Structure formats: C-alpha cells, structure tokens
C-alpha distance (Angstrom), angle and dihedral (degrees) to the residues before:
residue distance angle dihedral
M1 . . .
N2 3.80 . .
S3 3.78 118.6 .
R4 3.81 95.9 -110.4
H5 3.81 92.6 51.1
G6 3.81 90.1 45.3
K7 3.80 91.3 52.4
V8 3.81 92.2 51.1
L9 3.81 92.0 50.9
W10 3.78 90.7 46.7
L11 3.80 93.2 53.4
L12 3.79 91.0 47.4
A13 3.77 90.1 51.4
V14 3.80 93.8 50.2
Q15 3.79 93.8 46.5
G16 3.81 94.2 43.6
L17 3.79 100.8 47.7
E18 3.77 114.5 108.7
Y19 3.77 117.8 168.2
T20 3.80 104.8 -136.1
N21 3.81 104.1 151.1
A22 3.80 102.6 81.9
M23 3.79 97.1 -170.4
N24 3.76 122.4 -153.6
I25 3.79 102.8 -117.2
A26 3.79 90.6 -149.0
T27 3.80 89.1 65.6
P28 3.82 117.2 78.0
I29 3.78 115.5 -126.8
H30 3.80 106.1 -117.4
A31 3.79 129.0 -166.4
K32 3.80 115.8 -91.6
S33 3.76 135.5 173.8
P34 3.81 112.5 -74.9
K35 3.77 120.5 -107.5
P36 3.81 118.8 -102.3
D37 3.80 116.8 -82.7
T38 3.80 93.2 25.8
R39 3.76 134.6 107.7
V40 3.78 125.6 -150.6
G41 3.81 122.3 -124.1
H42 3.79 122.3 -162.9
T43 3.80 121.9 -139.0
A44 3.81 143.2 131.5
C45 3.79 132.7 -101.0
P46 3.83 106.8 -101.5
H47 3.79 99.1 -159.9
D48 3.78 130.4 113.8
C49 3.80 97.0 -90.8
P50 3.82 128.3 115.7
S51 3.81 92.0 -130.5
T52 3.85 96.9 69.0
C53 3.79 88.8 -169.8
A54 3.79 121.6 -144.0
L55 3.80 105.3 -121.1
E56 3.77 138.8 -157.3
V57 3.80 113.7 -155.6
E58 3.78 123.0 -163.5
I59 3.81 111.3 -137.4
A60 3.79 121.5 -167.2
E61 3.78 125.2 -143.3
D62 3.80 90.7 -99.5
G63 3.83 91.0 58.0
R64 3.78 96.7 -105.2
I65 3.80 119.1 134.0
G66 3.77 121.0 -127.8
R67 3.76 129.8 173.1
V68 3.80 118.0 14.1
R69 3.80 116.0 -158.0
G70 3.77 142.0 166.2
A71 3.80 119.4 -88.0
N72 3.80 109.3 -106.8
D73 3.79 93.5 -156.9
H74 3.79 94.0 54.7
S75 3.79 107.3 98.8
Y76 3.81 96.4 -144.0
T77 3.81 102.7 33.8
S78 3.80 86.9 44.2
G79 3.80 94.2 -174.0
V80 3.81 95.4 -57.2
I81 3.81 129.7 112.7
C82 3.79 135.8 158.9
A83 3.78 119.0 -88.5
K84 3.81 95.6 -119.6
V85 3.81 90.8 63.4
A86 3.81 92.1 40.0
R87 3.78 88.2 62.8
Y88 3.81 93.4 48.7
A89 3.79 92.6 131.8
E90 3.79 86.6 72.1
R91 3.79 88.9 61.0
L92 3.81 97.3 39.6
Y93 3.81 93.5 52.5
H94 3.79 97.5 34.7
P95 3.81 111.0 145.8
D96 3.82 91.0 -134.0
R97 3.79 94.7 56.0
L98 3.80 112.7 129.4
M99 3.78 110.1 -104.7
H100 3.82 108.2 169.0
P101 3.81 139.4 35.2
L102 3.79 111.0 -96.4
R103 3.80 135.7 -160.1
R104 3.78 120.7 -154.9
A105 3.81 109.6 -107.7
G106 3.81 101.1 -177.9
A107 3.76 141.0 19.1
K108 3.80 118.2 -30.8
G109 3.78 109.4 -81.4
A110 3.81 94.0 10.0
G111 3.80 92.2 115.6
Q112 3.80 95.7 -124.7
W113 3.79 113.2 138.8
Q114 3.76 140.5 172.0
Q115 3.80 119.6 -151.7
I116 3.81 112.2 -125.8
S117 3.78 137.6 174.1
W118 3.78 124.7 -90.9
D119 3.79 90.8 -114.4
D120 3.79 91.8 53.1
A121 3.80 92.3 47.2
L122 3.80 93.9 50.3
D123 3.81 92.2 43.3
E124 3.80 91.1 53.1
I125 3.80 93.2 48.2
A126 3.80 91.6 50.1
E127 3.81 92.2 45.8
A128 3.80 91.2 50.9
F129 3.80 90.4 51.2
V130 3.80 91.6 49.5
R131 3.82 91.0 50.4
A132 3.80 92.3 48.5
E133 3.79 92.0 49.5
A134 3.79 92.7 47.7
K135 3.80 91.5 52.1
D136 3.82 103.9 38.1
G137 3.80 107.4 8.5
S138 3.79 131.9 -100.7
E139 3.82 93.2 -63.7
A140 3.81 89.2 67.6
I141 3.82 87.3 79.4
W142 3.81 116.0 75.6
P143 3.82 117.4 -173.2
Y144 3.80 104.0 -155.6
F145 3.79 126.3 -165.7
Y146 3.76 145.0 140.2
A147 3.80 143.5 168.3
G148 3.80 107.3 -39.5
T149 3.77 80.4 121.3
M150 3.80 122.2 21.1
G151 3.79 91.9 -160.1
W152 3.77 110.3 124.2
V153 3.80 98.9 -137.4
Q154 3.79 99.5 42.2
R155 3.82 94.2 39.9
D156 3.80 104.9 38.8
S157 3.81 105.1 35.6
I158 3.81 88.4 87.7
D159 3.81 87.5 72.5
R160 3.81 90.4 60.0
L161 3.80 89.9 59.3
R162 3.80 90.2 44.0
H163 3.80 93.6 55.0
A164 3.80 95.1 40.4
K165 3.80 90.4 55.0
R166 3.84 97.6 35.1
Y167 3.80 91.8 -122.6
S168 3.80 120.2 165.2
G169 3.79 115.2 -67.0
F170 3.78 125.0 -113.4
F171 3.81 121.5 -131.4
S172 3.82 104.0 -161.2
S173 3.79 98.3 -148.7
I174 3.77 105.0 141.6
C175 3.79 103.0 91.3
T176 3.78 121.5 18.9
N177 3.77 116.9 20.1
P178 3.82 106.2 98.3
A179 3.80 93.7 44.7
W180 3.80 94.7 43.3
T181 3.78 91.5 46.6
G182 3.80 94.3 48.5
F183 3.80 91.9 50.6
T184 3.79 97.0 45.0
V185 3.81 96.1 46.9
A186 3.80 84.1 59.3
T187 3.82 102.3 41.8
G188 3.80 103.9 18.5
T189 3.80 92.6 -124.6
L190 3.79 142.9 49.5
R191 3.78 103.3 -110.8
G192 3.77 139.8 80.4
P193 3.79 147.0 164.6
D194 3.78 118.3 -18.2
P195 3.82 104.1 -81.3
R196 3.82 89.1 -139.3
E197 3.81 85.6 70.8
M198 3.81 86.7 78.8
G199 3.80 82.2 80.2
R200 3.83 91.6 54.4
T201 3.78 102.9 47.1
D202 3.79 140.0 96.9
C203 3.79 97.4 -135.3
V204 3.81 131.9 22.4
V205 3.80 117.6 -164.2
I206 3.81 108.4 -162.2
W207 3.79 102.1 -165.4
G208 3.79 124.8 179.6
T209 3.80 99.8 -4.6
N210 3.80 132.3 92.3
A211 3.79 91.4 -143.5
V212 3.81 97.2 176.7
S213 3.80 88.4 62.0
T214 3.80 102.3 31.0
Q215 3.84 110.8 20.9
V216 3.79 108.2 24.5
N217 3.82 93.3 174.4
V218 3.80 91.5 65.3
M219 3.80 85.9 63.6
T220 3.81 91.8 45.2
H221 3.79 91.5 61.6
A222 3.80 96.9 35.6
I223 3.80 91.8 53.2
K224 3.80 89.9 46.9
S225 3.81 88.6 59.5
R226 3.77 90.4 46.8
K227 3.81 92.5 52.1
E228 3.80 97.9 41.0
R229 3.81 101.9 33.2
G230 3.77 106.4 18.9
A231 3.80 89.5 -113.7
K232 3.78 119.7 176.7
I233 3.79 120.3 -124.1
V234 3.80 116.0 -146.8
V235 3.80 119.5 -170.7
I236 3.80 122.8 -165.6
D237 3.78 117.0 -172.1
I238 3.79 142.9 126.1
Y239 3.82 99.2 -99.3
D240 3.80 141.6 19.5
N241 3.79 96.7 -88.4
P242 3.84 127.4 164.0
T243 3.81 92.2 -84.4
M244 3.81 90.4 54.2
K245 3.79 88.6 56.8
Q246 3.83 89.3 60.6
A247 3.82 93.5 52.2
D248 3.79 130.7 110.0
M249 3.80 86.6 -157.4
A250 3.81 119.2 25.4
L251 3.80 119.0 -169.1
I252 3.80 116.9 -173.0
V253 3.80 110.0 -165.8
K254 3.76 129.1 -174.3
P255 3.81 111.1 -97.9
G256 3.79 112.7 -85.8
T257 3.82 96.6 16.0
D258 3.82 101.7 99.6
A259 3.80 93.3 110.3
A260 3.80 91.1 58.8
L261 3.80 90.2 55.6
A262 3.81 91.6 47.8
C263 3.80 91.5 50.1
A264 3.80 92.9 50.7
V265 3.81 91.4 49.3
M266 3.80 90.1 53.0
H267 3.82 90.4 45.8
I268 3.82 89.2 55.5
A269 3.81 91.7 45.8
F270 3.81 90.6 56.9
R271 3.81 91.8 41.0
D272 3.81 96.5 49.7
G273 3.79 99.8 37.7
H274 3.81 97.3 -106.8
A275 3.82 93.0 118.3
D276 3.81 111.3 104.5
R277 3.78 99.6 -132.3
D278 3.80 94.7 176.1
Y279 3.80 91.3 54.0
M280 3.80 92.7 47.6
A281 3.80 92.3 47.4
R282 3.79 88.2 59.5
Y283 3.79 102.8 34.7
A284 3.84 110.1 25.4
D285 3.79 132.0 72.3
D286 3.81 104.5 -136.0
P287 3.81 115.4 1.0
A288 3.79 92.5 157.2
G289 3.79 91.4 54.2
L290 3.79 90.5 47.6
E291 3.80 92.8 50.3
A292 3.79 91.6 50.8
H293 3.81 90.8 47.6
L294 3.82 92.3 50.9
R295 3.81 97.0 52.0
A296 3.78 90.7 93.8
K297 3.83 93.9 43.8
T298 3.78 95.1 90.7
P299 3.80 126.9 167.6
Q300 3.80 89.1 -105.8
W301 3.82 90.7 52.2
A302 3.81 89.7 52.0
A303 3.81 93.4 43.4
D304 3.79 90.6 56.6
I305 3.81 89.9 52.9
T306 3.82 103.3 37.4
G307 3.81 101.5 37.6
L308 3.81 90.5 -124.2
T309 3.79 120.3 125.4
V310 3.77 121.5 -110.2
A311 3.81 87.6 -116.0
E312 3.82 91.6 56.6
I313 3.80 92.1 49.9
E314 3.81 92.7 47.0
A315 3.81 92.2 48.3
F316 3.80 92.9 50.5
A317 3.80 92.3 46.8
R318 3.80 91.1 48.8
L319 3.82 92.6 49.5
V320 3.81 96.0 51.2
G321 3.78 92.5 35.8
T322 3.80 92.6 57.2
T323 3.82 96.6 37.4
R324 3.77 108.6 75.9
K325 3.78 94.4 -174.2
T326 3.80 97.5 63.3
F327 3.79 118.4 147.3
F328 3.82 114.0 -156.9
R329 3.82 107.2 -155.2
L330 3.81 103.2 -166.1
G331 3.79 116.1 -164.2
Y332 3.77 142.7 -160.4
G333 3.80 93.8 -91.5
F334 3.79 84.8 89.1
T335 3.77 90.6 63.4
R336 3.81 93.8 57.6
Q337 3.83 96.6 65.1
R338 3.80 128.2 76.3
N339 3.80 89.6 -126.1
G340 3.80 92.5 41.8
A341 3.80 96.5 117.5
V342 3.80 90.1 54.4
A343 3.80 92.0 46.7
M344 3.81 92.8 49.5
H345 3.80 91.2 49.5
A346 3.82 90.5 49.9
A347 3.81 94.0 48.5
A348 3.82 92.2 49.6
S349 3.80 88.7 48.6
V350 3.82 90.1 62.3
A351 3.81 90.2 65.5
T352 3.80 89.6 51.9
V353 3.81 96.0 48.8
L354 3.82 88.6 51.3
G355 3.81 93.9 42.9
S356 3.81 89.4 -127.3
W357 3.82 92.4 149.0
Q358 3.83 90.9 74.2
Y359 3.79 95.5 69.5
E360 3.77 135.9 69.9
G361 3.78 104.4 -108.0
G362 3.79 90.6 25.7
G363 3.79 138.6 101.2
A364 3.79 134.6 52.7
F365 3.79 126.7 -64.0
H366 3.78 131.5 -173.9
S367 3.80 108.1 147.6
N368 3.79 138.5 -11.2
S369 3.80 94.5 -150.7
D370 3.80 94.3 127.1
I371 3.81 96.8 55.7
F372 3.80 97.8 69.9
R373 3.81 100.0 68.2
M374 3.80 93.3 -164.7
N375 3.80 118.1 168.4
N376 3.80 113.2 -131.3
A377 3.81 96.9 164.5
E378 3.80 96.4 112.8
L379 3.79 93.3 36.9
T380 3.81 92.7 55.9
G381 3.81 96.8 34.3
R382 3.78 92.6 -120.2
S383 3.81 93.4 165.1
M384 3.82 88.8 62.6
K385 3.82 94.8 50.7
D386 3.80 114.0 120.8
A387 3.81 113.4 -151.2
D388 3.81 90.0 -153.0
I389 3.80 92.5 64.0
R390 3.80 110.1 101.3
M391 3.80 120.7 -107.9
L392 3.80 114.6 -137.1
D393 3.80 121.6 -157.6
Q394 3.79 114.4 -116.0
S395 3.81 91.8 -149.7
Q396 3.81 91.8 54.1
I397 3.79 96.6 56.8
G398 3.81 89.9 125.2
R399 3.79 91.6 55.7
V400 3.81 92.1 43.0
L401 3.79 93.7 51.9
T402 3.81 93.7 45.4
G403 3.80 93.7 53.5
D404 3.81 102.9 -103.6
A405 3.80 103.9 172.3
V406 3.80 95.4 -146.2
A407 3.79 93.2 48.5
L408 3.82 89.5 48.8
R409 3.84 89.8 50.7
H410 3.81 87.4 -118.9
R411 3.79 92.6 -66.7
G412 3.79 135.0 109.7
P413 3.81 130.3 -55.6
V414 3.78 128.8 -81.0
T415 3.80 106.7 -116.9
A416 3.83 103.6 165.1
M417 3.81 134.1 39.3
L418 3.78 141.0 179.7
I419 3.82 111.2 -159.1
Q420 3.80 123.2 -163.7
N421 3.83 131.7 168.9
T422 3.78 97.9 3.3
N423 3.78 143.3 75.4
P424 3.82 108.0 -147.7
A425 3.80 94.3 169.2
N426 3.79 85.3 69.8
I427 3.80 108.9 23.4
A428 3.82 104.5 37.5
P429 3.81 120.8 93.8
E430 3.81 123.8 -112.2
Q431 3.79 91.2 38.8
R432 3.78 96.8 -176.2
L433 3.79 89.8 59.9
V434 3.81 90.5 45.0
K435 3.79 93.0 53.3
R436 3.79 92.5 43.9
G437 3.79 89.4 52.5
F438 3.78 94.8 49.1
A439 3.81 90.3 49.3
R440 3.82 92.3 64.0
D441 3.79 112.5 123.1
D442 3.80 91.6 -144.3
L443 3.83 94.1 55.3
F444 3.81 118.6 93.9
V445 3.81 114.9 -158.7
A446 3.81 129.1 -174.3
V447 3.81 117.2 -172.3
H448 3.81 124.8 -165.0
E449 3.79 105.7 -160.1
Q450 3.80 148.6 147.8
F451 3.81 95.6 -134.0
M452 3.78 137.1 22.0
T453 3.78 94.1 -93.1
E454 3.76 121.5 -179.7
T455 3.79 88.6 -97.4
A456 3.79 91.4 51.6
D457 3.78 89.9 47.3
I458 3.81 92.0 63.8
A459 3.81 95.9 42.1
D460 3.78 129.7 107.6
I461 3.80 96.0 -138.5
V462 3.82 124.8 24.0
I463 3.80 120.8 -169.9
P464 3.83 125.3 -172.8
A465 3.81 120.9 -114.6
T466 3.78 134.8 -152.2
M467 3.81 124.0 -116.0
F468 3.79 124.9 -125.0
V469 3.81 98.7 -91.1
E470 3.82 88.7 54.4
H471 3.82 99.7 61.0
D472 3.81 142.7 37.5
D473 3.79 122.6 -102.0
I474 3.80 146.5 142.2
Y475 3.80 126.4 -125.8
R476 3.78 138.3 -166.0
A477 3.79 122.4 -155.9
G478 3.80 115.3 -133.4
G479 3.79 92.6 -174.8
Q480 3.78 93.8 50.1
N481 3.79 137.1 19.5
H482 3.81 111.5 -97.1
I483 3.76 138.9 99.7
L484 3.81 105.6 -144.9
L485 3.79 132.9 -163.5
G486 3.79 119.1 -131.3
P487 3.80 104.6 -165.7
K488 3.77 123.7 -175.9
L489 3.81 106.7 -92.1
V490 3.82 104.8 175.3
E491 3.77 137.8 20.2
P492 3.81 115.3 -95.3
P493 3.79 121.9 -130.6
P494 3.79 105.9 -75.5
T495 3.81 92.9 -115.6
V496 3.82 100.5 53.1
R497 3.80 127.0 82.7
T498 3.79 138.9 -157.7
N499 3.78 124.6 -107.1
L500 3.79 88.9 -113.5
F501 3.80 91.7 55.0
V502 3.80 90.6 55.3
I503 3.79 93.2 49.6
E504 3.80 92.9 47.0
E505 3.80 93.4 48.1
L506 3.79 93.2 47.7
A507 3.80 89.5 48.9
K508 3.81 88.9 57.0
R509 3.78 92.8 49.4
L510 3.82 92.7 45.1
G511 3.80 94.8 49.4
V512 3.82 101.0 -112.9
A513 3.81 102.4 99.0
D514 3.80 90.0 109.9
R515 3.81 92.2 61.0
S516 3.79 124.5 105.1
G517 3.80 115.6 -70.0
F518 3.79 98.3 19.5
G519 3.79 126.0 110.1
F520 3.80 99.9 46.4
T521 3.77 130.8 117.1
A522 3.80 118.2 -123.5
R523 3.78 90.9 -102.9
E524 3.80 91.6 49.7
M525 3.80 90.8 49.6
V526 3.80 91.4 49.6
D527 3.80 88.3 53.3
R528 3.81 91.7 48.9
V529 3.80 91.9 51.1
L530 3.79 91.1 48.4
E531 3.80 94.2 46.6
S532 3.80 93.6 48.5
S533 3.82 88.9 48.7
G534 3.80 94.7 52.3
L535 3.79 91.7 -114.4
P536 3.82 132.1 134.1
D537 3.80 115.2 -83.5
Y538 3.78 131.6 -102.7
D539 3.80 93.9 -90.2
H540 3.79 91.3 53.4
F541 3.81 89.5 52.3
L542 3.80 90.4 45.9
E543 3.80 88.4 58.4
H544 3.81 99.6 37.2
K545 3.86 98.5 30.4
W546 3.81 97.5 -147.9
F547 3.78 144.6 20.6
D548 3.80 123.7 -133.6
R549 3.81 109.0 -134.0
Q550 3.82 97.8 174.1
P551 3.84 111.7 137.1
G552 3.78 120.5 -128.1
F553 3.79 121.1 -82.6
E554 3.80 97.7 -96.1
E555 3.81 93.7 50.3
A556 3.80 94.3 42.3
H557 3.81 91.6 50.3
F558 3.82 93.4 42.2
L559 3.80 92.1 -120.7
N560 3.80 87.8 145.5
G561 3.78 88.7 54.0
F562 3.77 134.4 -79.1
A563 3.78 120.4 -74.2
H564 3.81 98.1 -100.3
P565 3.82 116.1 104.0
D566 3.81 89.6 -106.1
G567 3.82 91.8 51.0
K568 3.80 91.5 -124.4
F569 3.78 136.5 124.9
H570 3.80 104.4 -116.7
F571 3.78 115.7 -128.0
R572 3.82 83.2 168.2
P573 3.82 103.3 56.9
D574 3.78 124.9 -159.9
W575 3.76 96.6 -135.8
I576 3.80 100.4 -170.5
N577 3.81 110.4 22.5
Q578 3.78 103.4 49.6
P579 3.82 124.1 94.2
A580 3.79 114.4 -105.7
P581 3.82 135.0 -174.9
N582 3.80 95.1 -105.2
K583 3.78 106.2 16.9
P584 3.81 117.1 163.2
P585 3.80 115.4 -110.9
A586 3.78 118.4 -92.0
A587 3.80 90.5 -104.5
V588 3.82 88.4 63.8
G589 3.80 98.0 36.5
A590 3.78 129.2 -178.2
L591 3.79 114.8 -15.3
G592 3.78 138.4 -148.6
P593 3.82 124.9 10.8
H594 3.81 92.8 -32.8
A595 3.81 92.8 153.5
E596 3.83 87.9 68.0
L597 3.81 94.7 58.8
P598 3.81 112.8 114.5
V599 3.80 130.6 -109.2
F600 3.83 91.9 -132.5
P601 3.82 131.5 19.0
D602 3.80 106.9 -62.1
Q603 3.77 145.1 141.3
V604 3.80 109.3 -90.9
D605 3.79 119.8 -178.0
V606 3.77 101.4 -145.3
I607 3.81 83.5 130.2
E608 3.80 125.5 102.8
V609 3.80 95.7 -86.6
A610 3.79 114.3 -155.5
D611 3.80 114.6 -106.8
P612 3.82 136.2 -178.2
D613 3.79 91.9 -84.9
H614 3.81 92.8 44.6
P615 3.81 105.5 29.9
F616 3.80 97.0 166.1
R617 3.81 133.5 73.1
L618 3.83 113.1 -142.4
A619 3.80 126.3 -158.3
T620 3.81 123.5 -174.0
S621 3.79 97.7 -148.9
P622 3.83 124.9 -175.7
A623 3.79 119.8 -87.5
R624 3.77 117.9 -131.0
N625 3.80 97.3 -122.7
F626 3.82 99.4 40.6
L627 3.78 130.4 64.0
N628 3.80 106.5 -153.4
S629 3.80 99.2 -56.6
S630 3.82 95.1 -28.0
F631 3.82 119.0 105.8
S632 3.81 90.7 21.3
E633 3.80 86.4 107.6
T634 3.83 95.8 58.8
K635 3.77 120.1 95.3
T636 3.78 97.6 -134.1
S637 3.80 94.8 49.4
R638 3.79 91.6 49.1
Q639 3.79 92.5 46.9
K640 3.78 92.5 50.9
E641 3.80 93.2 48.3
G642 3.80 94.0 46.4
R643 3.80 106.2 -162.7
P644 3.81 139.9 -32.1
E645 3.80 109.2 -69.9
V646 3.78 138.7 165.2
M647 3.80 117.6 -134.9
I648 3.83 113.1 -131.2
N649 3.78 129.0 -177.2
P650 3.85 113.2 -115.6
A651 3.81 92.7 -121.6
D652 3.81 91.5 55.2
A653 3.79 91.4 44.5
E654 3.80 93.3 50.3
A655 3.79 92.2 48.4
M656 3.80 90.2 54.2
G657 3.80 98.0 39.3
I658 3.81 93.2 -114.0
A659 3.80 120.0 151.3
H660 3.79 128.7 -162.4
G661 3.81 108.9 -80.0
D662 3.81 95.3 18.7
L663 3.75 120.0 137.5
V664 3.78 111.2 -110.7
R665 3.77 132.8 -178.2
I666 3.80 121.9 -135.7
G667 3.77 125.7 -175.0
N668 3.76 152.6 148.6
S669 3.80 137.6 -178.8
R670 3.83 91.1 -58.3
G671 3.79 97.1 56.4
D672 3.77 144.5 -72.3
L673 3.78 139.0 -111.0
R674 3.78 142.8 -174.1
I675 3.79 121.6 -114.3
H676 3.80 138.5 159.5
A677 3.80 119.4 -95.0
R678 3.78 121.8 -121.5
I679 3.80 108.7 -166.2
T680 3.79 109.8 -151.2
T681 3.78 142.8 148.6
E682 3.82 88.0 -135.3
V683 3.82 88.0 93.0
K684 3.79 127.3 55.3
P685 3.81 122.4 -122.9
G686 3.78 112.0 -80.5
V687 3.83 93.2 26.5
L688 3.81 127.2 100.8
I689 3.81 124.2 -168.3
A690 3.81 123.7 -164.7
E691 3.80 108.2 -174.8
G692 3.78 114.7 -152.0
L693 2.85 162.8 48.6
W694 3.79 96.2 -121.1
P695 3.81 119.6 168.2
N696 3.78 112.2 -99.3
K697 3.78 89.9 -118.3
A698 3.82 90.4 58.6
H699 3.80 87.6 67.6
I700 3.77 120.6 87.0
D701 3.79 97.1 -109.0
G702 3.79 98.1 29.1
E703 3.80 94.5 -103.3
G704 3.80 120.2 113.0
I705 3.77 134.2 -149.5
N706 3.82 94.8 -86.9
V707 3.80 88.5 74.2
L708 3.82 82.8 82.8
T709 3.82 101.0 45.0
G710 3.80 124.6 92.9
A711 3.80 133.9 -130.2
D712 3.79 98.0 -157.5
P713 3.82 105.7 130.1
V714 3.79 120.7 -100.6
A715 3.80 116.8 -124.8
P716 2.94 131.0 -75.5
Y717 3.84 106.9 6.2
G718 3.79 105.4 5.6
G719 3.77 136.4 -96.9
A720 3.80 141.5 154.2
A721 3.81 114.8 -90.1
V722 3.79 95.9 -156.9
H723 3.84 93.7 157.2
D724 3.80 92.6 51.5
N725 3.79 110.4 81.2
K726 3.78 134.1 132.5
V727 3.80 111.6 -148.5
W728 3.76 143.9 166.9
L729 3.81 122.2 -125.8
R730 3.78 131.9 -157.9
K731 3.76 139.0 159.9
D732 3.77 109.5 -95.0
A733 3.77 112.7 -107.8
A734 3.80 94.5 -152.3
C-alpha cells in the first residue's frame, strides 16, 4: 500500500466509524463467524494483563478492523475476551489519536504545539540527549518505559539504546515485585500448575484479583469447573467487587491483612487434621517449626485483624481443608501492599500445608513467567550493560526529577528523557512531586504516544506511535502458558511510527547503530529471539499462531521438588539473599523495612496503619473499563465508568454527614483532593475505594488519586504500594 492510498483509507476509516454496538460488559465476547467481505487476522492482546488473550480481528476489504474477539481454538482464551478490547476499533480510529510529530510552542502543559517533520523531531531529541550528556554525563539521560505494550520488540528495544549509550538504568518496580518476591522465596521460581486446571478442579480460590474486571479468563475456567464439577468459587478481596458477586464464598478482608487469614487457615489445618504431614515431610523445609509458630494464630486472632468473623474463617478453612483439588489463584493485589511479599508467601504456604500441589486442579499459581525461557539478550543489548551505571527506580520518578539524593543514587540530575509505553504523569505515585519534576525548565522530555496523555501534554517533543495491529511483535503470557505471535495486520496511518523505528533512528543519530542488535526489522528481531531461544521461527508462528510452553504435570506441580537448591518449599524464607525475578542490583541492595519481615508466615504491619489523624485505609483499585491509564480516552469506557468517585460505607458517611454524590475531600501527608462520594455497602467501614485510573484532568481540581499514594520502596526488593494508604476524609466545605 503506498502512503497516499494508505492516508486516504485512514481518513475514510476515521470519518466513517460510528460505535453502534454498545456491548454489555458483563457478557464475555465470544468468537462468531466473520461478516461477509472480511478476513480474519490472528494476534494477541498487547496490554498489561496476565491473560495475553489470543485474538481474532475482523479486517474489511478497505483495511479497516472491525470486531475483535477471543480465539476459540486457544485453550486458555477459549473464545472469551474483555469488552474493552473487543471494542478496540473505537480506540484505533479515535479522532483524538496523535497523528503528527509535535514541538512544544508555549509553556509546558499549556497545550500549544507546532507540527514538525519526523526528521526534525528525531534530530531534536538526539541533539537534546547529546547536550545533556556533554553537560552532566551519560547518566543524565533516562529512557523511561513500561507495559503500554507487552510485546518484546516494541517494549524492550529501548533498553538496547540505554545500554549502548550508558544512559541511566531503569528499575521496573511499579507492578510486580512484592508478589513475585513472595512467591519465589517460597517456591524458588515463578511458575506453577497449568492455569487451565482451574477448569478441572473442585475449588478455585481467587485471592487478591478482581478477575471479572481484570482477568476475565480466570472466570472462564473457574465457572467451567463450577458447571461441570460443581466446584466452589471462593473470592478473597478488600471490597465487594464484580468478582465477589460471582463467588460461592466471599471473604472481604481489611486491606493488608491477607497473611493473618492465611495463618489462621493453616492453624486450623494443623488443628483439625487437614494438614498433609507426609507431603510436608517430603517437600517442605520446616513443617514442625511452622506448626509451632502457628499455634497462637487462632481464628479469633485473625478475625480481630482481618475484620472477618470466626465463622467465616472456619468455613473457608474447612472447605479448602476437605477439598484436595483446590486451586489457589493468587493475584496482583498482593503487590500493591507494603506487606505484600509476606502475604503472598503466606497464601502460597496454605497450598503446601494442605498438600494441594499433588493433585490436578490443585496448588498455587501466580505467574508462569519462568516457563518461557526466551532469550532477550540481543534485543535488550545486555552485553553492553555496564554494572557501574546507576539504576533509577521507576516508581520514584517524582523524587528523581525533584533532585532527591537517595533516589538519584547520590549522582547527578536527570535532564533528558525518552518515554515510551507509559504515562507517569498519571500513573506514578507521589503525583505532586512528579508534576513538579516534569515542570523543570532544564528537563527535556520526548514522549512517543498514541494519545495526548498527561505526560505527553507536558513534554517538549511528542511523536505519534502505532497500535498493536499495526506492527509485528511477540508476546508471552504470564497468566497462562503460551508464547503468541502478534503480526502486523493493517497498515498504520502514514504519519505514525513504531517504537522500534524510533529507537533505530535515534541510534543512528547518536552513533551506536553499528552496535549489536541494531539494524533489524521487528520481524527479523522476533526471528532472532526465537532462534536464540530454541523456538520455532516466525513463519511457524504465523501458521500456528502460538506455542504452548507449559511444563509437564510433575514439573508444574513441583513433584520433582521445588526450585530451591534443597528441593523444598520454604516456610522459612530468606528475604534478602535469595535470587528473585526482579531483584535490585547489588549496588542498590535490599529495600524498605526488610529487617521487619518474619521468619515464618505471619501478619506484619509494615503497612500504613490507620491512626486517629488518618482513620481510613484507601485503595486505588482497577476500574473495569480502564487498564491503568489506557482506554480512559475512549468514549464508551468513560461513559460506563461515569466519573471519579470514592466508595464510602453508609455508616461512615452517616457519621460524617456525607450524602451520595456529595463532594468530599480526602488527604494525607502527600496531598489532598476533592472527589464525589459514592455511598455503598460494597466497602467495609474504615475502608475507601477509588476505582481508576482516571486522568488527573477528569478530577475536579485537576489532581488525580495518585496524589495520595507513596513511592517509598516495599520490602524487600521494592515496589509501589498504591493500594496501601492511610487518609483522612471530610465533607467538602466548598
């Protein structure tokens, strides 16, 4: 397709798109026969979700996509996807999509832009980087990215430029670390039973994830077990969310108290004879020590901490204790609390005390990230990485940009950035620091984006990016078991460019294009990753669409031993010396109050405990129609979410004279903001939930919920505890 023809088709598509199929988001989007005069392209969802759904995309003769649906022949996706991805055409053809490179023409954030050419934009970015390096050294440049796409080539190529130029390192702390750490200190690796076994079990415990809203395929398989086997679905979370409403047993715990529940369940298992002592004698490190430790962790002790009743705790313990085939699906809610690593370790320990790992449909699962064994060394330029280059914490971008010496590792300032695949001006904690940092006159920022996000809005150069159906990539699915190809299905607008293009062009201008890993197309790089990983090539994936990497039953269930050198599950974790999937470099070391982490599973209050000045606990849980800050730009998602609100229990509201729809003010030491009250019994007294993530500008005063969240690192290896905030609440006087 030539560029002129492509531009004509693109304009026709934008002008002709009318969204008329207002789908019920409670109804999964199943595969159906394509419409006449369309072909079907196969790809994978690129967004930051463990499901990584296999997709079928209808493509009309004019090159415009239509319906997006789940692949029926994919054994995990099983024909079901979330509605926000099903309506992807609304996002692809959005009238506000960025279409041209832009240079800031006024004050930062003033919204004044001048359209420029791609060559000019790339030249100016490279020149700014050269100036920054000449003045303050190579570490003054900080390439910053995350998971706006989970495709390896388009997401991770920025690291190749980073290492080639010796720019500041990037510690990706914001999403996974506490949960990954807690699981791996227990098992020695980040994998578990085949997640499709949720469809072949007698009990599914969905713990710390609102799967209906964020991982619809978990519900697909859990409900299959319910229908075919009469399986019970247990949901453990901090409020009565949509997944809770699907549960046979719903347990609403106070935020940050999951470990107390886990300990009481194990106490009951030992007390009532449900603990599998033979299994533990073979597979666990110190069951006798654990049993002795748990004697004081009674149901009443846990009830006082969690807010559950003793009867609820006893009933849950009895159900899992008498149901051998219990599958504990442990989610990313654990990673949002300051004691999340401890809670994850405790929850996984329940499966070991019960011996659940032995059975099909049993055990504990969080992520399969370690099964894929894909080699990204060339892609990321690992051979060029210099261990002496500082590593800056993604979650602490506000502190980095405002000159905090600890955050900067006691080195010089960051004065230039390239940002891809993320929107820190909205999603990063300590938002007032973040905005203050971005407002610096001496900071140059280039943002490669699909929409004018709040980060793009305060940049110096903004360049338009492709979407996933417009480029080639390869994906792996942490929440399932497949490597999936994401081939280019349609032509992009003629004026937008891929992430890889930007990295390659900057490498040329910065004099490193001759270094290892540069000079390849996305398809060529996919092939190189696959070849170096011992996997089938691109053409094989193009024909077969995906590759099942799930280990055999005995390995997946650790029947040959757990992945520690001693082959044991560790009830006694080594919190600071053990390898972990995303451990900070030695120069950074263990983080947070790691000395306070317990010897055995236990409740440890390194969280922000409510106090008289801050009597409420606030969590910023995911909204159903957004994915982090993605999809918040689409009309249907915004309409379905309504407006930013904070959920308040009726008893709390009555005590404070707050009515439904009132403006309230919530705050803590980091800041405060105004938001509308939603009075609901879906939250317990003393708990506030603000579902998001709404753009800051959607809030009344232009400040979003992350004004209230902290960037202090979670023990032991870092993280962002965005659901762990003590706050005050009052009715707004205005």
